[in-house]
C-alpha positions, 0 to 999 in steps of 0.5 A: 500500499502506498504511503501518503506523501506530504507536499510543501509549497513555496509561493509568491503573492503580489500586493495589489495595494503596494505593488510589491512581492511577498515570498513564503513557504507552507505545508498547506497552501490553501490554509496559508492563503486564507490566513493571508486573505483574512489578515492573520499574517503580520507581514502582509496584514497591511498589504491586502488585497493579495493575489497568488501569482506563482507557487512551486510544489516539493515533496521534501520540506528542506527543498521547499525552504531552500527555494524560498530562501533562494527566491528571497535572495538578490539573484533569486528575486531577479530570476523570479522577476524575469520568469514572471515579467509579463504578469508583473507588468500587467499587475503594475509592478514597478521594480522590473 
C-alpha cells in the first residue's frame, strides 16, 4: 500500500495595494492563503488585497525552504522577476 506523501509549497503573492511581492513557504497552501486573505499574517496584514501569482510544489520540506530562501535572495528575486515579467507588468509592478 502506498504511503501518503506530504507536499510543501513555496509561493509568491503580489500586493495589489503596494505593488510589491511577498515570498513564503507552507505545508498547506490553501490554509496559508486564507490566513493571508483574512489578515492573520503580520507581514502582509497591511498589504491586502493579495493575489497568488506563482507557487512551486516539493515533496521534501528542506527543498521547499531552500527555494524560498533562494527566491528571497538578490539573484533569486531577479530570476523570479524575469520568469514572471509579463504577469508583473500587467499587475503594475514597478521594480522590473
